[in-house]
C-alpha positions as a Markdown table, in Angstrom:
| # | Residue | x | y | z |
|---|---|---|---|---|
| 1 | Unk | -92.2 | 18.7 | -37.5 |
| 2 | Unk | -95.9 | 19.3 | -37.2 |
| 3 | Unk | -97.5 | 22.1 | -39.0 |
| 4 | Unk | -98.4 | 25.1 | -37.0 |
| 5 | Unk | -95.7 | 24.6 | -34.4 |
| 6 | Unk | -92.7 | 26.9 | -34.3 |
| 7 | Unk | -89.2 | 25.3 | -33.7 |
| 8 | Unk | -87.8 | 25.7 | -30.2 |
| 9 | Unk | -84.9 | 28.0 | -30.0 |
| 10 | Unk | -83.1 | 28.3 | -26.6 |
| 11 | Unk | -82.6 | 31.7 | -25.2 |
| 12 | Unk | -79.2 | 33.1 | -24.4 |
| 13 | Unk | -80.0 | 33.2 | -20.7 |
| 14 | Unk | -81.0 | 29.5 | -20.5 |
| 15 | Unk | -77.9 | 28.4 | -22.4 |
| 16 | Unk | -75.5 | 30.3 | -20.2 |
| 17 | Unk | -77.2 | 28.8 | -17.1 |
| 18 | Unk | -76.9 | 25.3 | -18.4 |
| 19 | Unk | -73.2 | 25.9 | -19.2 |
| 20 | Unk | -72.6 | 27.2 | -15.7 |
| 21 | Unk | -74.3 | 24.1 | -14.2 |
| 22 | Unk | -72.5 | 21.7 | -16.5 |
| 23 | Unk | -69.1 | 23.4 | -15.9 |
| 24 | Unk | -69.6 | 23.3 | -12.2 |
| 25 | Unk | -70.4 | 19.6 | -12.1 |
| 26 | Unk | -67.4 | 18.8 | -14.2 |
| 27 | Unk | -65.1 | 20.7 | -11.8 |
| 28 | Unk | -66.7 | 19.0 | -8.8 |
| 29 | Unk | -66.2 | 15.6 | -10.5 |
| 30 | Unk | -62.5 | 16.2 | -11.1 |
| 31 | Unk | -62.0 | 17.5 | -7.6 |
| 32 | Unk | -63.8 | 14.4 | -6.2 |
| 33 | Unk | -61.6 | 12.2 | -8.4 |
| 34 | Unk | -58.4 | 13.6 | -7.0 |
| 35 | Unk | -59.6 | 14.0 | -3.4 |
| 36 | Unk | -61.4 | 10.7 | -2.9 |
| 37 | Unk | -63.3 | 9.3 | -5.8 |
| 38 | Unk | -66.9 | 9.7 | -4.9 |
| 39 | Unk | -68.7 | 12.0 | -2.7 |
| 40 | Unk | -69.3 | 9.5 | 0.1 |
| 41 | Unk | -66.3 | 10.7 | 2.0 |
| 42 | Unk | -64.0 | 7.7 | 1.3 |
| 43 | Unk | -60.2 | 8.4 | 1.7 |
| 44 | Unk | -57.9 | 8.1 | -1.3 |
| 45 | Unk | -54.2 | 8.7 | -2.1 |
| 46 | Unk | -52.9 | 12.2 | -2.4 |
| 47 | Unk | -52.6 | 13.8 | -5.8 |
| 48 | Unk | -49.6 | 12.7 | -7.9 |
| 49 | Unk | -47.9 | 16.1 | -7.6 |
| 50 | Unk | -47.8 | 15.7 | -3.9 |
| 51 | Unk | -45.1 | 12.9 | -3.6 |
| 52 | Unk | -44.6 | 11.1 | -0.4 |
| 53 | Unk | -41.4 | 11.7 | 1.5 |
| 54 | Unk | -39.1 | 8.7 | 2.1 |
| 55 | Unk | -38.6 | 7.7 | 5.7 |
| 56 | Unk | -35.6 | 9.3 | 7.4 |
| 57 | Unk | -32.4 | 7.2 | 7.3 |
| 58 | Unk | -31.2 | 5.8 | 10.6 |
| 59 | Unk | -28.3 | 7.6 | 12.2 |
| 60 | Unk | -25.2 | 5.3 | 12.2 |
| 61 | Unk | -23.1 | 5.4 | 15.3 |
| 62 | Unk | -19.5 | 4.2 | 14.8 |
| 63 | Unk | -17.6 | 2.5 | 17.5 |
| 64 | Unk | -14.3 | 4.3 | 17.5 |
| 65 | Unk | -11.1 | 2.6 | 18.7 |
| 66 | Unk | -8.7 | 4.2 | 21.1 |
| 67 | Unk | -5.0 | 4.2 | 20.3 |
| 68 | Unk | -2.8 | 2.5 | 22.9 |
| 69 | Unk | 0.0 | 5.0 | 22.3 |
| 70 | Unk | -1.5 | 8.5 | 21.9 |
| 71 | Unk | -5.0 | 7.8 | 23.4 |
| 72 | Unk | -6.8 | 9.3 | 20.4 |
| 73 | Unk | -9.8 | 7.8 | 18.7 |
| 74 | Unk | -9.5 | 6.2 | 15.3 |
| 75 | Unk | -11.7 | 4.1 | 13.0 |
| 76 | Unk | -9.2 | 1.8 | 11.3 |
| 77 | Unk | -5.4 | 1.3 | 10.9 |
| 78 | Unk | -2.8 | -1.1 | 9.4 |
| 79 | Unk | -2.0 | -2.8 | 12.7 |
| 80 | Unk | -5.6 | -3.2 | 13.6 |
| 81 | Unk | -6.6 | -4.6 | 10.3 |
| 82 | Unk | -3.8 | -7.2 | 10.0 |
| 83 | Unk | -2.9 | -7.9 | 13.6 |
| 84 | Unk | -5.8 | -6.7 | 15.7 |
| 85 | Unk | -3.4 | -4.4 | 17.6 |
| 86 | Unk | -5.0 | -1.1 | 18.7 |
| 87 | Unk | -2.5 | 1.4 | 17.3 |
| 88 | Unk | -3.3 | 4.2 | 14.9 |
| 89 | Unk | -1.3 | 4.8 | 11.7 |
| 90 | Unk | 0.2 | 8.0 | 13.1 |
| 91 | Unk | 1.8 | 6.1 | 16.0 |
| 92 | Unk | 3.0 | 3.1 | 14.1 |
| 93 | Unk | 6.7 | 2.6 | 14.3 |
| 94 | Unk | 7.5 | -0.1 | 11.7 |
| 95 | Unk | 11.3 | 0.1 | 12.3 |
| 96 | Unk | 11.5 | -0.5 | 16.0 |
| 97 | Unk | 8.4 | -0.8 | 18.3 |
| 98 | Unk | 6.0 | -2.3 | 15.8 |
| 99 | Unk | 8.6 | -4.3 | 13.8 |
| 100 | Unk | 7.6 | -7.5 | 12.0 |
| 101 | Unk | 9.7 | -10.6 | 12.4 |
| 102 | Unk | 9.8 | -13.9 | 10.5 |
| 103 | Unk | 8.6 | -17.2 | 11.9 |
| 104 | Unk | 12.1 | -18.5 | 12.2 |
| 105 | Unk | 13.2 | -15.4 | 14.2 |
| 106 | Unk | 10.2 | -15.8 | 16.5 |
| 107 | Unk | 11.1 | -19.5 | 17.2 |
| 108 | Unk | 14.9 | -19.0 | 17.7 |
| 109 | Unk | 14.9 | -15.6 | 19.5 |
| 110 | Unk | 12.0 | -16.3 | 21.9 |
| 111 | Unk | 12.2 | -20.1 | 22.1 |
| 112 | Unk | 8.7 | -20.7 | 20.8 |
| 113 | Unk | 7.4 | -23.9 | 19.1 |
| 114 | Unk | 5.0 | -24.3 | 16.2 |
| 115 | Unk | 2.2 | -25.2 | 18.6 |
| 116 | Unk | 2.8 | -21.9 | 20.5 |
| 117 | Unk | 2.2 | -19.9 | 17.3 |
| 118 | Unk | -0.5 | -22.0 | 15.5 |
| 119 | Unk | -2.5 | -23.8 | 18.2 |
| 120 | Unk | -2.3 | -21.9 | 21.4 |
| 121 | Unk | -5.3 | -19.5 | 21.8 |
| 122 | Unk | -5.5 | -16.9 | 20.6 |
| 123 | Unk | -3.7 | -17.9 | 17.4 |
| 124 | Unk | -1.2 | -15.2 | 16.4 |
| 125 | Unk | -2.1 | -13.4 | 13.3 |
| 126 | Unk | 0.5 | -12.9 | 10.5 |
| 127 | Unk | 0.9 | -11.6 | 7.0 |
| 128 | Unk | 2.4 | -13.4 | 4.0 |
| 129 | Unk | 5.1 | -11.8 | 1.8 |
| 130 | Unk | 7.5 | -13.0 | -0.9 |
| 131 | Unk | 11.0 | -13.9 | 0.2 |
| 132 | Unk | 13.2 | -11.0 | -0.7 |
| 133 | Unk | 16.3 | -13.2 | -1.0 |
| 134 | Unk | 14.9 | -15.6 | -3.6 |
| 135 | Unk | 11.3 | -15.4 | -5.0 |
| 136 | Unk | 11.4 | -19.1 | -5.7 |
| 137 | Unk | 11.6 | -20.0 | -2.1 |
| 138 | Unk | 8.5 | -20.3 | 0.0 |
| 139 | Unk | 6.6 | -17.2 | 1.2 |
| 140 | Unk | 7.5 | -15.7 | 4.5 |
| 141 | Unk | 5.2 | -15.4 | 7.5 |
| 142 | Unk | 5.7 | -12.1 | 9.3 |
| 143 | Unk | 4.5 | -11.7 | 12.9 |
| 144 | Unk | 4.2 | -8.6 | 15.1 |
| 145 | Unk | 7.1 | -8.7 | 17.5 |
| 146 | Unk | 5.1 | -7.2 | 20.4 |
| 147 | Unk | 2.6 | -10.1 | 20.1 |
| 148 | Unk | 5.4 | -12.6 | 19.9 |
| 149 | Unk | 7.0 | -11.2 | 23.1 |
| 150 | Unk | 3.6 | -11.4 | 24.8 |
| 151 | Unk | 3.2 | -15.0 | 23.8 |
| 152 | Unk | 6.7 | -15.9 | 24.9 |
| 153 | Unk | 6.0 | -14.5 | 28.4 |
| 154 | Unk | 2.8 | -16.6 | 28.5 |
| 155 | Unk | 4.8 | -19.7 | 27.7 |
| 156 | Unk | 7.8 | -19.1 | 30.0 |
| 157 | Unk | 6.1 | -17.3 | 32.8 |
| 158 | Unk | 8.3 | -14.2 | 33.0 |
| 159 | Unk | 11.3 | -12.6 | 31.3 |
| 160 | Unk | 13.9 | -14.1 | 33.8 |
| 161 | Unk | 12.8 | -17.6 | 32.9 |
| 162 | Unk | 13.1 | -16.8 | 29.2 |
| 163 | Unk | 16.6 | -15.4 | 29.7 |
| 164 | Unk | 17.7 | -18.5 | 31.6 |
| 165 | Unk | 16.3 | -20.8 | 28.9 |
| 166 | Unk | 18.2 | -18.7 | 26.3 |
| 167 | Unk | 21.5 | -19.1 | 28.2 |
| 168 | Unk | 21.0 | -22.8 | 28.6 |
| 169 | Unk | 20.4 | -23.2 | 25.0 |
| 170 | Unk | 23.4 | -21.1 | 24.1 |
| 171 | Unk | 25.6 | -23.2 | 26.4 |
| 172 | Unk | 24.4 | -26.4 | 24.9 |
| 173 | Unk | 25.0 | -25.2 | 21.4 |
| 174 | Unk | 28.5 | -24.1 | 22.3 |
| 175 | Unk | 29.2 | -27.6 | 23.8 |
| 176 | Unk | 27.9 | -29.2 | 20.6 |
| 177 | Unk | 30.1 | -27.0 | 18.5 |
| 178 | Unk | 33.2 | -27.8 | 20.6 |
| 179 | Unk | 32.4 | -31.5 | 20.5 |
| 180 | Unk | 32.1 | -31.4 | 16.7 |
| 181 | Unk | 35.4 | -29.5 | 16.5 |
| 182 | Unk | 37.2 | -32.0 | 18.7 |
| 183 | Unk | 35.8 | -34.9 | 16.6 |
| 184 | Unk | 37.1 | -33.3 | 13.4 |
| 185 | Unk | 40.6 | -32.7 | 14.9 |
| 186 | Unk | 40.8 | -36.3 | 16.1 |
| 187 | Unk | 39.8 | -37.5 | 12.6 |
| 188 | Unk | 42.5 | -35.5 | 11.0 |
| 189 | Unk | 45.2 | -36.7 | 13.5 |
| 190 | Unk | 44.2 | -40.3 | 12.8 |
| 191 | Unk | 44.3 | -39.7 | 9.1 |
| 192 | Unk | 47.8 | -38.2 | 9.4 |
| 193 | Unk | 49.0 | -41.4 | 11.1 |
| 194 | Unk | 47.2 | -43.7 | 8.7 |
| 195 | Unk | 48.3 | -42.1 | 5.4 |
| 196 | Unk | 52.1 | -42.9 | 5.7 |
| 197 | Unk | 51.4 | -46.5 | 6.5 |
| 198 | Unk | 49.2 | -46.8 | 3.5 |
| 199 | Unk | 51.9 | -45.2 | 1.3 |
| 200 | Unk | 54.4 | -47.7 | 2.5 |
| 201 | Unk | 52.1 | -50.5 | 1.6 |
| 202 | Unk | 51.5 | -49.1 | -1.8 |
| 203 | Unk | 55.3 | -48.6 | -2.4 |
| 204 | Unk | 56.0 | -52.1 | -1.3 |
| 205 | Unk | 53.4 | -53.5 | -3.6 |
| 206 | Unk | 54.8 | -51.5 | -6.5 |
| 207 | Unk | 58.3 | -52.7 | -5.7 |
| 208 | Unk | 57.1 | -56.3 | -5.7 |
| 209 | Unk | 55.5 | -55.8 | -9.1 |
| 210 | Unk | 58.8 | -54.5 | -10.5 |
| 211 | Unk | 60.6 | -57.5 | -9.0 |
| 212 | Unk | 62.5 | -55.3 | -6.6 |
| 213 | Unk | 63.2 | -56.4 | -3.0 |
| 214 | Unk | 63.4 | -54.3 | 0.0 |
| 215 | Unk | 66.5 | -54.9 | 2.2 |
| 216 | Unk | 67.1 | -53.4 | 5.6 |
| 217 | Unk | 70.5 | -53.1 | 7.3 |
| 218 | Unk | 70.3 | -51.4 | 10.7 |
| 219 | Unk | 68.7 | -47.9 | 10.3 |
| 220 | Unk | 69.5 | -47.9 | 6.6 |
| 221 | Unk | 67.3 | -49.2 | 3.9 |
| 222 | Unk | 68.3 | -49.8 | 0.3 |
| 223 | Unk | 66.8 | -51.3 | -2.7 |
| 224 | Unk | 68.4 | -54.3 | -4.3 |
| 225 | Unk | 67.5 | -56.5 | -7.2 |
| 226 | Unk | 65.6 | -59.7 | -6.6 |
| 227 | Unk | 68.5 | -61.9 | -7.7 |
| 228 | Unk | 70.7 | -60.4 | -4.9 |
| 229 | Unk | 70.5 | -62.3 | -1.6 |
| 230 | Unk | 69.5 | -60.0 | 1.2 |
| 231 | Unk | 71.1 | -62.2 | 3.9 |
| 232 | Unk | 74.3 | -63.6 | 2.4 |
| 233 | Unk | 75.0 | -61.5 | -0.6 |
| 234 | Unk | 74.9 | -64.5 | -2.9 |
| 235 | Unk | 73.2 | -64.6 | -6.2 |
| 236 | Unk | 69.9 | -66.4 | -6.4 |
| 237 | Unk | 69.6 | -69.2 | -9.0 |
């Protein structure tokens, strides 16, 4: 500090003015930072407290199914899920109309073959369950009877042809049973005639082993020792 010069002391008015100018510039800088960065008018993201809204989710439209029995709409059911059959759970009749039958019943009752069930399009759907009679046996394949009937009509043409085929098969089975029965009866009759003859042979062999001869006089037969002559009644030497 040079001698003769008084120190500079800012006046209260000037200090307050500087403070106002400095405070204003600071507020403007913060506003510029949040609004766009600089004052050149460049765009910038919105403040953090103003979060962006996510896009609206698309509206899902469900394709409802129509029940073939009641005509009402439904989304899913047991028969639709397992057999692709349009019937709601309220109309399902598991004891009669929508009954499930085994593969053996489908083949015997409706005269279907394996190819009709497995290869003919569309392939019939089924569910697998344990055999209730014996768990060690193979699993059962259960089919929807309505679909089996529909497939039988496709194979045989109409219900009349199916009934005729059933009658023919029934007649052929009865003939086979009768033929087997007659064969068994004939075998028993032959056995009844053969057995006495075999017994006579066995008795004769036993008698010969015991040195006993068989002598016949008319309709009467008697046993005599070997040393007795059958023809002359003389002793054998």
